[in-house]
PADRENRO-299844 format. One record per residue (C-alpha): residue number from 1; x, y, z. Coordinates in nm, 4 decimals. Each point is the difference from the previous one (the first is absolute). Example, Ala and Ser with C-alpha at 12.3 -4.5 7.8 and 13.67 -1.06 7.14 Angstrom:
residues 2
(1,(1.2300,-0.4500,0.7800))
(2,(0.1370,0.3440,-0.0660))
***
This chain:
residues 337
(1,(5.0289,-3.7977,-8.7057))
(2,(-0.2374,0.2387,-0.1743))
(3,(-0.2985,0.1697,0.1569))
(4,(-0.3103,-0.1387,-0.1682))
(5,(-0.2944,0.1320,0.1998))
(6,(-0.1799,0.3265,0.0617))
(7,(0.1348,0.0150,0.3557))
(8,(0.3173,0.1511,0.1409))
(9,(0.1884,-0.1075,0.3148))
(10,(-0.1290,0.3134,0.1715))
(11,(-0.3563,-0.1320,-0.0350))
(12,(0.0861,-0.2741,0.2491))
(13,(0.1536,0.2321,0.2578))
(14,(-0.1703,0.2078,0.2634))
(15,(0.1041,0.3153,0.1831))
(16,(0.1160,-0.1691,0.3213))
(17,(0.3664,0.0598,0.0883))
(18,(0.1991,-0.3227,-0.0226))
(19,(0.1266,-0.0824,0.3474))
(20,(0.2656,-0.2629,-0.0375))
(21,(0.3572,0.0547,0.1105))
(22,(0.2191,0.1791,-0.2562))
(23,(0.1739,-0.2642,-0.2097))
(24,(-0.2507,-0.2751,0.0794))
(25,(-0.0512,-0.2398,-0.2903))
(26,(-0.3768,0.0392,0.0365))
(27,(0.0215,0.3366,-0.1806))
(28,(0.1288,-0.1739,-0.3135))
(29,(-0.2666,-0.2704,0.0166))
(30,(-0.2760,0.2599,0.0318))
(31,(0.1391,0.1835,-0.3042))
(32,(0.0122,-0.3218,-0.2027))
(33,(-0.3537,-0.0948,0.1029))
(34,(-0.1414,0.3370,-0.1101))
(35,(0.1691,-0.0402,-0.3382))
(36,(-0.1074,-0.3630,-0.0408))
(37,(-0.3632,0.0802,0.0760))
(38,(0.0033,0.2835,-0.2525))
(39,(0.1412,-0.2316,-0.2666))
(40,(-0.2586,-0.2713,0.0644))
(41,(-0.2725,0.2633,-0.0072))
(42,(-0.2548,-0.1384,0.2457))
(43,(-0.1717,0.3127,0.1391))
(44,(0.0815,0.1037,0.3576))
(45,(-0.3654,-0.0394,0.0971))
(46,(0.0193,-0.3674,-0.1042))
(47,(0.3164,-0.0604,0.2028))
(48,(0.0396,-0.0872,0.3684))
(49,(0.3239,-0.0207,0.1973))
(50,(-0.0201,-0.2040,0.3211))
(51,(0.2718,-0.0356,0.2617))
(52,(0.0661,-0.1442,0.3426))
(53,(0.2315,0.1587,0.2580))
(54,(0.3579,0.1195,-0.0422))
(55,(0.1956,0.2724,-0.1758))
(56,(-0.0902,-0.1348,-0.3442))
(57,(-0.3644,-0.0244,0.1019))
(58,(-0.0259,0.3789,0.0117))
(59,(0.0043,-0.0025,-0.3798))
(60,(-0.3815,0.0275,-0.0462))
(61,(0.0169,0.3463,0.1606))
(62,(0.1943,0.1219,-0.3038))
(63,(-0.2302,-0.1369,-0.2678))
(64,(-0.2753,0.1809,-0.1900))
(65,(-0.1947,-0.3280,-0.0064))
(66,(-0.2178,-0.1740,0.2531))
(67,(0.2118,-0.1089,0.2945))
(68,(-0.0364,-0.2114,0.3095))
(69,(0.2587,-0.0015,0.2804))
(70,(-0.1005,-0.3133,0.1886))
(71,(0.1479,-0.2020,0.2886))
(72,(0.3227,-0.1893,0.0441))
(73,(0.0321,-0.2996,-0.2302))
(74,(-0.3575,0.0098,-0.1280))
(75,(0.0473,0.1886,-0.3271))
(76,(-0.0320,-0.3147,-0.2142))
(77,(-0.3197,-0.1072,0.1763))
(78,(-0.1577,0.3421,-0.0419))
(79,(0.1208,0.0346,-0.3590))
(80,(-0.1566,-0.3399,-0.0725))
(81,(-0.3352,0.1048,0.1434))
(82,(0.0138,0.3340,-0.1790))
(83,(0.0686,-0.1664,-0.3364))
(84,(-0.2799,-0.2531,0.0437))
(85,(-0.2458,0.2795,0.0827))
(86,(0.1332,0.2340,-0.2704))
(87,(0.1236,-0.2185,-0.2889))
(88,(0.0197,0.2978,-0.2375))
(89,(0.2680,0.1689,0.2147))
(90,(0.3767,-0.0276,-0.0432))
(91,(0.1254,-0.0995,0.3446))
(92,(0.3544,0.0525,0.1270))
(93,(0.1339,-0.1293,0.3307))
(94,(0.3040,0.1693,0.1549))
(95,(0.1853,-0.1963,0.2691))
(96,(0.3415,-0.0075,0.1589))
(97,(0.1926,-0.3175,0.0726))
(98,(-0.1153,0.0098,0.3616))
(99,(-0.3621,0.0902,-0.0604))
(100,(-0.0347,-0.2366,-0.2968))
(101,(0.2024,-0.3041,0.1074))
(102,(-0.0214,-0.0116,0.3809))
(103,(-0.3474,0.0621,0.1400))
(104,(-0.1259,0.0200,-0.3590))
(105,(0.1816,-0.3075,-0.1288))
(106,(-0.3025,-0.2286,0.0045))
(107,(-0.2120,0.2515,-0.1901))
(108,(0.2852,0.0517,-0.2466))
(109,(0.0420,-0.3643,-0.1000))
(110,(-0.3734,-0.0629,-0.0277))
(111,(-0.0576,0.3077,-0.2161))
(112,(0.2723,-0.1310,-0.2307))
(113,(-0.1395,-0.3562,0.0095))
(114,(-0.3541,0.1142,-0.0804))
(115,(0.1217,0.2246,-0.2830))
(116,(-0.2236,0.2941,0.0874))
(117,(0.0330,0.2873,-0.2478))
(118,(0.2015,0.2355,0.2211))
(119,(0.3467,0.1493,-0.0368))
(120,(0.2277,-0.0443,0.3021))
(121,(0.3022,0.2282,0.0357))
(122,(0.2298,-0.1459,0.2652))
(123,(0.2591,0.2547,0.1123))
(124,(0.2923,-0.1902,0.1503))
(125,(0.2523,0.1892,0.2118))
(126,(0.0643,-0.2957,0.2347))
(127,(-0.0963,0.1995,0.3106))
(128,(-0.2952,0.1353,0.1964))
(129,(0.0387,0.3730,-0.0556))
(130,(-0.3134,0.1599,0.1453))
(131,(0.0377,-0.1880,0.3290))
(132,(0.3624,0.1092,0.0179))
(133,(0.2374,-0.2655,-0.1217))
(134,(-0.0962,-0.3536,0.0987))
(135,(0.1008,-0.2897,-0.2239))
(136,(-0.2610,-0.1174,-0.2506))
(137,(-0.0874,-0.3319,-0.1709))
(138,(0.2454,0.0836,-0.2804))
(139,(0.2942,0.1023,0.2218))
(140,(0.3061,-0.2169,-0.0570))
(141,(0.1211,-0.2530,0.2567))
(142,(0.2307,0.1740,0.2486))
(143,(-0.1529,0.3438,-0.0644))
(144,(0.0502,0.2324,0.2986))
(145,(-0.2972,0.2204,0.0844))
(146,(-0.1808,0.1426,0.3027))
(147,(-0.1926,-0.3243,0.0377))
(148,(0.3016,-0.2224,-0.0801))
(149,(0.2956,0.1723,0.1706))
(150,(0.2161,-0.3129,-0.0305))
(151,(-0.1155,-0.0833,-0.3525))
(152,(-0.3014,-0.1936,-0.1241))
(153,(0.0094,-0.3773,0.0338))
(154,(-0.2426,-0.0765,-0.2812))
(155,(-0.0022,-0.0085,-0.3782))
(156,(-0.2092,0.2508,-0.1952))
(157,(-0.2893,-0.0395,-0.2354))
(158,(0.0872,0.0483,-0.3649))
(159,(-0.3096,0.1706,-0.1484))
(160,(0.0440,-0.1652,-0.3405))
(161,(0.0106,-0.3421,0.1633))
(162,(-0.3268,0.0690,0.1820))
(163,(-0.1683,0.1122,-0.3232))
(164,(0.1069,-0.3102,-0.1888))
(165,(-0.0849,-0.2238,0.2943))
(166,(-0.3504,0.1487,-0.0038))
(167,(-0.0256,-0.0776,-0.3747))
(168,(0.0234,0.3650,-0.1029))
(169,(-0.0496,0.0964,-0.3624))
(170,(0.1678,0.3412,-0.0010))
(171,(0.3237,0.0972,0.1693))
(172,(0.2227,0.2951,-0.0799))
(173,(0.2832,0.1736,0.1790))
(174,(0.1504,0.3473,-0.0135))
(175,(0.2342,0.2161,0.2057))
(176,(-0.0922,0.3478,0.1159))
(177,(0.2873,0.1700,-0.1837))
(178,(-0.1082,-0.1444,-0.3377))
(179,(-0.3116,0.2103,-0.0624))
(180,(-0.0604,-0.1163,-0.3566))
(181,(0.0147,-0.3670,0.0971))
(182,(-0.2374,0.0719,0.2896))
(183,(-0.2393,0.1717,-0.2377))
(184,(0.0303,-0.2878,-0.2472))
(185,(-0.0918,-0.2682,0.2530))
(186,(-0.2874,0.2029,0.1456))
(187,(-0.1496,0.0482,-0.3472))
(188,(0.0274,-0.3736,-0.0656))
(189,(-0.1581,-0.0733,0.3380))
(190,(-0.2946,0.2282,-0.0741))
(191,(-0.0603,-0.1730,-0.3333))
(192,(0.0217,-0.3508,0.1478))
(193,(-0.3276,-0.1739,0.0846))
(194,(0.0317,-0.1530,0.3444))
(195,(0.2263,0.0597,0.2975))
(196,(0.3209,0.1771,-0.0928))
(197,(0.2877,0.0343,0.2461))
(198,(0.2686,0.2630,-0.0557))
(199,(0.2829,-0.0153,0.2512))
(200,(0.1901,0.3279,0.0090))
(201,(0.3283,0.0057,0.1907))
(202,(-0.0144,0.3276,0.1881))
(203,(0.2447,0.1849,0.2240))
(204,(-0.0778,0.1241,0.3515))
(205,(0.2309,0.2947,0.0654))
(206,(-0.0508,-0.0031,0.3761))
(207,(-0.0042,-0.3597,0.1224))
(208,(0.1540,-0.2085,-0.2791))
(209,(0.1888,0.2354,-0.2275))
(210,(0.1914,-0.1757,-0.2753))
(211,(-0.1547,-0.3448,0.0547))
(212,(-0.0276,-0.0541,-0.3765))
(213,(0.3290,0.1691,-0.0953))
(214,(0.1524,-0.3279,-0.1185))
(215,(-0.2639,0.0016,-0.2734))
(216,(-0.0746,0.3698,-0.0489))
(217,(0.3498,0.1519,0.0060))
(218,(0.0368,0.1758,-0.3343))
(219,(0.3581,-0.1176,-0.0549))
(220,(-0.0918,-0.3696,0.0144))
(221,(-0.3761,-0.0062,-0.0697))
(222,(0.0348,-0.1071,-0.3629))
(223,(0.2047,-0.3065,0.0994))
(224,(-0.2236,-0.1011,0.2915))
(225,(-0.3435,0.0431,-0.1557))
(226,(-0.1633,-0.1178,-0.3192))
(227,(-0.2989,0.1776,-0.1510))
(228,(-0.2227,-0.2732,-0.1397))
(229,(-0.2121,0.0947,-0.3002))
(230,(-0.2431,-0.2451,-0.1560))
(231,(0.1281,-0.1273,-0.3347))
(232,(0.3534,0.1306,0.0494))
(233,(0.3295,-0.1763,0.0764))
(234,(0.1010,-0.0133,0.3673))
(235,(0.3065,0.2213,-0.0305))
(236,(0.1554,0.2186,0.2691))
(237,(0.3229,0.1708,0.1034))
(238,(0.1478,0.3465,-0.0356))
(239,(0.0868,-0.0856,-0.3610))
(240,(-0.2772,-0.2577,-0.0520))
(241,(0.2741,-0.2612,0.0091))
(242,(-0.1788,-0.2704,0.2027))
(243,(-0.2937,-0.2272,-0.0722))
(244,(-0.2139,-0.2442,0.1959))
(245,(0.0231,-0.3538,-0.1380))
(246,(-0.1438,-0.3368,0.0952))
(247,(0.2403,-0.2079,0.2081))
(248,(-0.1504,-0.3445,0.0556))
(249,(-0.3140,0.0650,0.2026))
(250,(0.1353,0.3346,0.1179))
(251,(0.1106,0.3340,-0.1393))
(252,(0.3437,0.1507,-0.0405))
(253,(0.1418,0.3365,-0.0989))
(254,(0.2621,-0.0242,-0.2759))
(255,(0.2049,0.2472,-0.1968))
(256,(-0.1313,0.0263,-0.3556))
(257,(0.2585,-0.0827,-0.2636))
(258,(0.2397,-0.1622,0.2459))
(259,(-0.2014,-0.2458,0.2108))
(260,(-0.3110,-0.0228,-0.2167))
(261,(-0.1455,0.1171,-0.3292))
(262,(-0.2866,0.2480,-0.0306))
(263,(-0.2173,-0.2859,-0.1255))
(264,(0.0361,-0.1792,0.3334))
(265,(-0.1343,0.2978,0.1960))
(266,(-0.3582,-0.0556,0.1148))
(267,(-0.2891,0.2102,-0.1277))
(268,(-0.2402,0.1212,0.2683))
(269,(-0.3568,-0.1257,-0.0313))
(270,(-0.2120,0.1499,0.2786))
(271,(-0.3176,-0.1620,-0.1303))
(272,(0.0781,-0.3715,-0.0002))
(273,(-0.2315,-0.1790,0.2459))
(274,(0.2820,-0.2078,0.1505))
(275,(0.1421,0.1839,0.2996))
(276,(0.3242,-0.1962,0.0525))
(277,(0.2232,0.2341,-0.2017))
(278,(-0.1878,0.3054,0.1267))
(279,(0.0673,-0.1092,0.3569))
(280,(0.3685,-0.0590,-0.0752))
(281,(0.0257,0.3505,-0.1452))
(282,(-0.1863,0.1556,0.2916))
(283,(0.2295,-0.1685,0.2534))
(284,(0.3239,0.1366,-0.1479))
(285,(0.1486,0.2330,0.2627))
(286,(0.2813,0.2014,-0.1576))
(287,(0.2886,-0.2200,0.1141))
(288,(0.0748,-0.2932,-0.2299))
(289,(-0.2875,0.1093,-0.2215))
(290,(-0.1333,0.3544,-0.0432))
(291,(-0.3178,0.1145,0.1734))
(292,(-0.2869,-0.0054,-0.2481))
(293,(-0.2023,0.3188,-0.0363))
(294,(-0.2905,0.0623,-0.2350))
(295,(-0.2995,-0.2243,-0.0661))
(296,(0.1078,-0.3544,0.0834))
(297,(-0.3340,-0.1795,-0.0271))
(298,(-0.3252,0.1133,-0.1697))
(299,(-0.2334,-0.2927,-0.0653))
(300,(-0.3738,-0.0140,-0.0683))
(301,(-0.2135,-0.2026,0.2419))
(302,(-0.3592,-0.0002,0.1276))
(303,(-0.0715,0.3124,0.2059))
(304,(-0.1776,-0.0529,0.3323))
(305,(-0.2443,0.2909,-0.0106))
(306,(-0.0996,-0.0747,-0.3604))
(307,(-0.0473,-0.3711,0.0721))
(308,(-0.2087,0.0837,0.3067))
(309,(-0.2248,0.2340,-0.2012))
(310,(-0.0522,-0.2708,-0.2632))
(311,(-0.0891,-0.2532,0.2690))
(312,(-0.2520,0.2371,0.1578))
(313,(-0.1681,0.0666,-0.3364))
(314,(-0.0110,-0.3725,-0.0783))
(315,(-0.1622,-0.0856,0.3337))
(316,(-0.2476,0.2875,-0.0319))
(317,(-0.1014,-0.1144,-0.3465))
(318,(-0.0369,-0.3667,0.0931))
(319,(-0.2142,0.0770,0.3055))
(320,(-0.1901,0.2993,-0.1351))
(321,(0.1398,0.2437,0.2545))
(322,(-0.0095,0.3667,-0.0964))
(323,(0.0959,0.1469,0.3365))
(324,(0.1287,-0.0922,0.3436))
(325,(-0.3570,0.0167,0.1300))
(326,(-0.1245,-0.2470,-0.2596))
(327,(0.2815,-0.2380,0.0946))
(328,(-0.0835,0.0205,0.3720))
(329,(-0.3704,-0.0577,-0.0661))
(330,(0.0590,-0.2875,-0.2428))
(331,(-0.0029,-0.2684,0.2698))
(332,(-0.2592,-0.0838,0.2557))
(333,(-0.1340,0.3067,0.1773))
(334,(-0.2342,0.0555,0.2913))
(335,(-0.1540,0.2943,0.1719))
(336,(0.0229,0.0632,0.3739))
(337,(-0.3085,0.1702,0.1424))
***
């Protein structure tokens, strides 16, 4: 992906030393975000990065943009308020799976439902890292941790399922070891009008090392993931030998030339308003069907902050208001002496 702006990745960095554990997937995400911002070309002074609490939420400290390190689970609420007050700003929310989907879960789904023009990066390592290794809302059933020494007895959230359940219009996924795919989805998120959610599967070296190895292992990654690109055939495999085809109401992976023809392989359309196929693609998990990475859904829809601004202007015009004071004084008034 070519650089097409006057900015360089270094313009979005600051001089603070990056203090994540060596080998943490957050380093790769930070690198991809710097590059994506430079490609999009929105100036650093028109960019704000807002986070909650957790390892991933330290990211604003390493940005040469405006930054706001807020409180646990409230990043989406504060990002919403910031965007409404500063509509000209590009707003990014950084959350972990714990921060974003546990205490912040309600804010997350309503930001998606409202379609506020913010970009949410959800870093999913299936663990609470900063608080030292408790299970999170995305930890698998039976997962052994400090807070579940005999294994969890509950099923996890699937972030994609939450986004689609909240009627989301943009969902993308990447893995921390695929820097170009991460950059690709972050660029697409920045260019999307409305709430964008980018789930990035990220490794925690200390408390959950290797949790995504089934997907990220280099020897098998090509057979267990599929990079979806709008307008291109859904083909995957170490030799591009498999394709995704329609199988009744479901999807199936078949070997091209033996089990299906190339013409039967589906073409990815990220922009169709219907979300049924998008949801099916997003729910593939790398077992019977490969895990989908890339931009899965990117659909235009009314944007909350823009619709709210239009409503305010319409009401002001119809009632003759030119300020908050004129609105307050428009009704009956009296003077207390």
